[in-house]
Residue frames as a rotation matrix with the C-alpha (Angstrom) as fourth column:
UNK 1
0.562 -0.160 -0.812 21.96
0.542 -0.670 0.507 63.53
-0.625 -0.725 -0.290 -2.18
UNK 2
0.863 -0.249 0.439 23.36
0.228 -0.584 -0.779 66.60
0.451 0.773 -0.447 -3.96
UNK 3
-0.009 -0.934 -0.357 26.97
0.999 0.009 -0.051 67.42
0.051 -0.357 0.933 -3.60
UNK 4
0.169 -0.049 -0.984 28.00
0.469 -0.875 0.124 71.03
-0.867 -0.482 -0.125 -2.56
UNK 5
-0.778 -0.597 -0.195 29.52
0.101 -0.425 0.900 71.72
-0.620 0.681 0.390 -5.91
UNK 6
-0.656 0.597 0.462 26.29
0.693 0.234 0.682 70.74
0.299 0.768 -0.567 -7.81
UNK 7
0.384 0.714 -0.585 24.23
0.898 -0.438 0.055 73.02
-0.217 -0.547 -0.809 -5.45
UNK 8
-0.051 -0.479 -0.877 26.62
0.234 -0.859 0.455 75.95
-0.971 -0.182 0.156 -6.02
UNK 9
-0.935 -0.222 0.276 26.71
0.286 -0.012 0.958 75.44
-0.210 0.975 0.075 -9.81
UNK 10
-0.228 0.916 0.329 22.97
0.942 0.122 0.312 75.50
0.245 0.381 -0.891 -9.98
UNK 11
0.640 0.480 -0.600 22.76
0.649 -0.755 0.089 78.80
-0.410 -0.447 -0.795 -8.07
UNK 12
-0.313 -0.877 -0.364 25.66
0.508 -0.479 0.716 80.35
-0.802 0.039 0.595 -10.02
UNK 13
-0.975 0.091 0.204 23.36
0.151 -0.403 0.903 81.27
0.165 0.910 0.379 -12.90
UNK 14
-0.290 0.924 -0.249 19.89
0.257 -0.175 -0.950 82.89
-0.922 -0.340 -0.187 -13.19
UNK 15
-0.209 0.364 0.908 17.49
0.968 -0.058 0.246 83.62
0.142 0.930 -0.340 -16.03
UNK 16
-0.461 0.073 -0.884 17.30
0.134 -0.980 -0.150 87.29
-0.877 -0.188 0.442 -17.02
UNK 17
0.527 0.711 0.466 14.78
0.708 -0.063 -0.703 88.77
-0.471 0.701 -0.536 -19.43
UNK 18
-0.577 -0.649 -0.497 16.30
0.183 -0.695 0.695 90.77
-0.796 0.310 0.520 -22.35
UNK 19
0.643 0.741 -0.193 14.84
0.017 -0.266 -0.964 92.42
-0.765 0.617 -0.184 -25.48
UNK 20
-0.668 -0.735 0.114 15.96
0.088 0.075 0.993 91.97
-0.739 0.674 0.014 -28.99
UNK 21
-0.129 0.641 -0.757 14.43
-0.830 -0.488 -0.272 92.61
-0.543 0.593 0.595 -32.48
UNK 22
-0.722 0.010 0.692 12.74
0.281 0.918 0.280 89.62
-0.633 0.396 -0.665 -34.28
UNK 23
-0.253 0.572 0.780 10.99
0.967 0.131 0.218 90.17
0.023 0.810 -0.586 -37.54
UNK 24
-0.464 -0.025 0.886 11.27
0.373 -0.913 0.169 93.87
0.804 0.408 0.433 -37.07
UNK 25
0.512 0.738 0.440 9.48
-0.226 -0.378 0.898 93.87
0.829 -0.559 -0.027 -33.74
UNK 26
-0.395 -0.535 0.747 10.80
-0.873 -0.035 -0.487 93.97
0.287 -0.844 -0.453 -30.03
UNK 27
0.474 0.369 -0.800 10.78
-0.069 0.921 0.384 90.45
0.878 -0.127 0.462 -28.58
UNK 28
0.174 -0.394 0.903 11.55
-0.983 -0.117 0.138 89.31
0.051 -0.912 -0.407 -24.94
UNK 29
0.590 -0.041 -0.806 13.31
-0.032 0.997 -0.074 86.17
0.806 0.070 0.587 -23.97
UNK 30
0.857 -0.300 0.419 14.97
-0.455 -0.060 0.888 84.97
-0.241 -0.952 -0.188 -20.92
UNK 31
0.418 -0.782 -0.462 18.70
-0.159 0.437 -0.885 84.01
0.894 0.444 0.058 -21.09
UNK 32
0.853 -0.173 -0.493 20.92
0.509 0.488 0.709 82.40
0.118 -0.856 0.504 -18.56
UNK 33
0.351 -0.739 0.576 23.54
-0.176 -0.656 -0.734 84.69
0.920 0.156 -0.360 -17.05
UNK 34
-0.632 -0.635 -0.445 25.80
0.357 0.272 -0.894 84.68
0.688 -0.723 0.055 -13.99
UNK 35
0.192 0.653 -0.732 23.92
0.958 0.037 0.284 85.16
0.213 -0.756 -0.619 -10.62
UNK 36
0.100 -0.292 -0.951 25.95
0.634 -0.718 0.287 88.19
-0.767 -0.631 0.113 -10.10
UNK 37
-0.128 -0.125 0.984 25.40
0.989 -0.093 0.117 89.63
0.077 0.988 0.135 -13.56
UNK 38
-0.307 0.025 -0.951 25.76
0.331 -0.935 -0.131 93.39
-0.892 -0.355 0.279 -14.09
UNK 39
0.514 0.576 -0.635 24.67
-0.274 -0.592 -0.758 95.77
-0.813 0.564 -0.147 -16.89
UNK 40
-0.279 -0.703 -0.655 27.70
-0.911 -0.023 0.413 94.75
-0.305 0.711 -0.633 -19.04
UNK 41
-0.822 0.080 0.564 26.48
0.112 0.994 0.021 91.06
-0.559 0.081 -0.825 -18.89
UNK 42
0.145 0.987 0.072 23.01
0.355 0.016 -0.935 92.18
-0.923 0.161 -0.349 -19.95
UNK 43
0.361 -0.092 -0.928 24.37
-0.720 -0.660 -0.215 94.30
-0.592 0.746 -0.304 -22.92
UNK 44
-0.669 -0.723 -0.169 26.52
-0.696 0.532 0.482 91.36
-0.259 0.441 -0.859 -24.06
UNK 45
-0.617 0.497 0.610 23.59
0.312 0.866 -0.390 89.02
-0.722 -0.050 -0.690 -23.87
UNK 46
0.479 0.820 -0.312 21.36
0.000 -0.356 -0.935 91.31
-0.878 0.448 -0.171 -25.97
UNK 47
0.134 -0.536 -0.833 24.19
-0.923 -0.374 0.092 91.60
-0.361 0.757 -0.545 -28.55
UNK 48
-0.853 -0.427 0.299 24.76
-0.348 0.894 0.283 87.82
-0.388 0.137 -0.911 -28.59
UNK 49
-0.134 0.863 0.487 20.97
0.399 0.497 -0.771 86.98
-0.907 0.091 -0.411 -28.93
UNK 50
0.571 0.416 -0.708 20.66
-0.399 -0.613 -0.682 89.66
-0.718 0.672 -0.184 -31.79
UNK 51
-0.303 -0.786 -0.538 23.56
-0.899 0.049 0.435 88.13
-0.316 0.616 -0.722 -33.49
UNK 52
-0.822 0.139 0.553 21.96
0.161 0.987 -0.009 84.66
-0.547 0.082 -0.833 -33.37
UNK 53
0.288 0.956 -0.052 18.64
0.266 -0.132 -0.955 86.16
-0.920 0.261 -0.292 -34.64
UNK 54
0.325 -0.185 -0.928 20.52
-0.712 -0.693 -0.111 87.99
-0.622 0.697 -0.357 -37.49
UNK 55
-0.573 -0.747 -0.338 22.24
-0.814 0.467 0.346 84.87
-0.100 0.473 -0.875 -38.43
UNK 56
0.272 0.815 -0.512 19.03
-0.810 0.481 0.336 82.74
0.520 0.323 0.791 -38.42
UNK 57
-0.651 -0.590 -0.478 20.31
-0.249 0.761 -0.600 80.41
0.717 -0.272 -0.642 -35.60
UNK 58
-0.772 0.445 0.453 17.31
-0.508 -0.005 -0.862 80.60
-0.381 -0.895 0.229 -33.49
UNK 59
-0.749 0.608 -0.262 14.49
0.249 0.625 0.740 77.98
0.614 0.490 -0.619 -33.85
UNK 60
-0.684 0.575 0.449 11.05
-0.714 -0.653 -0.251 79.27
0.149 -0.493 0.857 -32.82
UNK 61
0.328 0.844 -0.424 9.10
-0.725 0.513 0.460 76.10
0.606 0.156 0.780 -33.34
UNK 62
0.193 -0.172 0.966 9.12
-0.827 0.502 0.254 73.23
-0.529 -0.847 -0.046 -30.83
UNK 63
0.955 0.145 0.259 10.67
-0.014 0.894 -0.448 69.92
-0.297 0.424 0.855 -31.92
UNK 64
0.251 -0.923 0.290 13.83
0.870 0.347 0.351 69.05
-0.425 0.164 0.890 -33.88
UNK 65
0.156 -0.237 -0.959 15.98
-0.120 -0.968 0.220 71.91
-0.980 0.081 -0.180 -34.97
UNK 66
0.987 0.130 0.097 16.15
0.098 0.000 -0.995 72.88
-0.130 0.991 -0.013 -38.69
UNK 67
0.318 -0.919 0.231 19.49
0.935 0.264 -0.238 72.96
0.158 0.292 0.943 -40.33
UNK 68
-0.286 -0.558 0.779 21.71
0.381 -0.812 -0.441 75.79
0.879 0.171 0.445 -39.24
UNK 69
0.490 0.589 0.642 19.80
-0.360 -0.534 0.765 76.36
0.794 -0.606 -0.050 -36.05
UNK 70
-0.532 -0.776 -0.339 21.80
0.075 0.356 -0.931 76.18
0.843 -0.521 -0.131 -32.74
UNK 71
-0.991 0.131 0.029 19.34
-0.064 -0.277 -0.959 77.69
-0.118 -0.952 0.283 -30.23
UNK 72
-0.459 0.888 0.026 15.63
0.517 0.243 0.821 77.23
0.723 0.390 -0.571 -29.52
UNK 73
-0.577 0.433 0.692 12.96
-0.698 -0.701 -0.143 79.24
0.424 -0.566 0.707 -27.80
UNK 74
-0.662 0.306 -0.685 11.52
0.439 0.898 -0.023 76.98
0.608 -0.316 -0.729 -25.10
UNK 75
0.110 0.763 0.637 8.32
-0.428 -0.542 0.723 77.80
0.897 -0.352 0.267 -23.18
UNK 76
-0.879 -0.474 -0.052 8.85
-0.150 0.378 -0.914 77.35
0.452 -0.795 -0.403 -19.48
UNK 77
-0.632 0.644 -0.432 6.32
0.737 0.672 -0.076 76.17
0.241 -0.366 -0.899 -16.94
UNK 78
-0.288 0.484 -0.826 5.12
0.457 -0.689 -0.563 79.75
-0.842 -0.539 -0.022 -16.36
UNK 79
0.671 0.584 0.456 4.60
0.659 -0.189 -0.728 80.44
-0.339 0.789 -0.512 -20.03
UNK 80
0.516 -0.648 -0.559 7.87
-0.465 -0.761 0.452 82.50
-0.719 0.027 -0.695 -20.32
UNK 81
0.951 -0.299 -0.084 10.19
0.052 0.420 -0.906 82.11
0.306 0.857 0.415 -23.23
UNK 82
0.520 -0.830 0.204 13.69
-0.243 0.085 0.966 80.89
-0.819 -0.552 -0.158 -22.65
UNK 83
0.651 -0.419 -0.633 16.55
-0.688 0.026 -0.726 80.76
0.320 0.908 -0.271 -25.14
UNK 84
0.575 -0.397 0.715 18.33
-0.278 0.727 0.627 77.36
-0.769 -0.560 0.308 -24.83
UNK 85
-0.262 -0.689 -0.676 21.45
-0.964 0.156 0.214 76.23
-0.042 0.708 -0.705 -26.73
UNK 86
0.790 0.511 0.339 20.69
-0.445 0.858 -0.258 72.80
-0.423 0.053 0.905 -28.35
UNK 87
0.641 -0.633 0.433 23.71
0.723 0.688 -0.064 72.19
-0.257 0.354 0.899 -30.34
UNK 88
0.105 -0.698 -0.708 26.88
-0.067 -0.716 0.695 73.86
-0.992 -0.025 -0.122 -31.75
UNK 89
0.937 0.234 0.260 27.67
0.262 0.022 -0.965 74.88
-0.232 0.972 -0.041 -35.26
UNK 90
-0.101 -0.993 0.063 31.06
0.565 -0.005 0.825 74.60
-0.819 0.119 0.562 -36.93
UNK 91
0.558 0.176 -0.811 32.02
-0.362 -0.828 -0.429 77.30
-0.747 0.533 -0.398 -39.40
């Protein structure tokens, strides 16, 4: 049986599709944002993902992460791409 707080937490975020530049071309990926996200959340997500891309922190291959990678593009059940944090990186 699920507790009320677990059920609320699951619905407190949703996957939103954003666009960013990868290898000079527009790319789309779903990112997890608050369920009540507004256009500012979307803009911040685009900037965040682009920063990850520019700093080579996104792993595009499935499997173990290469050195320096913190996030991975995962293919969901519908064939869509999702950006998932896999680990943290200390500077």
